[in-house]
C-alpha positions in Angstrom: 69.4 89.4 86.6 72.9 88.8 85.2 73.9 85.7 86.6 77.1 84.8 85.9 78.6 81.5 85.5 81.4 80.1 87.6 83.7 78.8 85.0 85.5 81.1 82.0 85.1 78.8 78.6 89.0 78.0 77.3 88.2 79.1 74.1 87.5 83.0 75.4 90.9 83.0 77.5 93.4 81.0 76.1 95.2 84.0 74.6 95.4 85.6 78.1 97.7 82.6 78.9 99.7 83.3 75.9 98.7 80.9 73.6 98.1 81.7 69.8 94.8 79.6 69.4 92.3 77.4 71.3 94.3 74.2 69.4 97.5 74.9 71.0 96.0 75.3 74.9 94.1 72.4 74.3 97.2 70.5 73.2 99.1 72.0 76.3 96.0 70.8 78.8 96.1 67.3 77.7 100.1 67.5 77.8 99.7 68.9 81.4 101.4 72.0 80.6 98.5 74.6 81.0 99.1 76.6 83.6 96.0 76.1 85.8 93.5 73.3 86.3 90.7 73.1 83.8 87.5 70.8 83.6 85.0 70.1 81.3 81.4 71.2 81.7 79.7 69.2 78.7 81.6 69.5 75.6 83.2 72.5 76.7 86.9 72.8 78.5 86.7 75.4 81.6 88.7 77.2 83.9 87.1 78.0 87.5 86.4 81.6 87.5 88.3 81.8 90.9 91.5 80.0 89.9 91.5 82.6 86.8 91.2 85.3 89.0 94.1 84.2 91.7 96.2 83.5 88.6 96.2 86.6 87.4 95.7 88.3 90.7 99.2 87.1 91.7 100.7 88.9 88.8 98.8 91.7 89.8 100.1 91.9 93.3 103.5 91.4 92.2 103.1 94.2 89.7 101.9 96.4 92.5 104.9 95.4 94.8 107.5 96.4 92.4 105.5 100.0 92.0 104.6 100.9 95.6 108.0 98.7 97.0 105.5 97.2 99.5 106.2 93.7 100.6 
């Protein structure tokens, strides 16, 4: 059984948010400018999977709207 964690480690997705490295993403988190909420799981900084999916889902929806003209 392949159980998926409910969170995604920031070190695996920082580039999806436009950061060149984990250090710059962590600096943005500290400064409060990272685009989504994060939390700690032990020593790991993470984004909840539903938050991650919703954040990128909004871009998908905007792109589809532009293509189809639907509102």
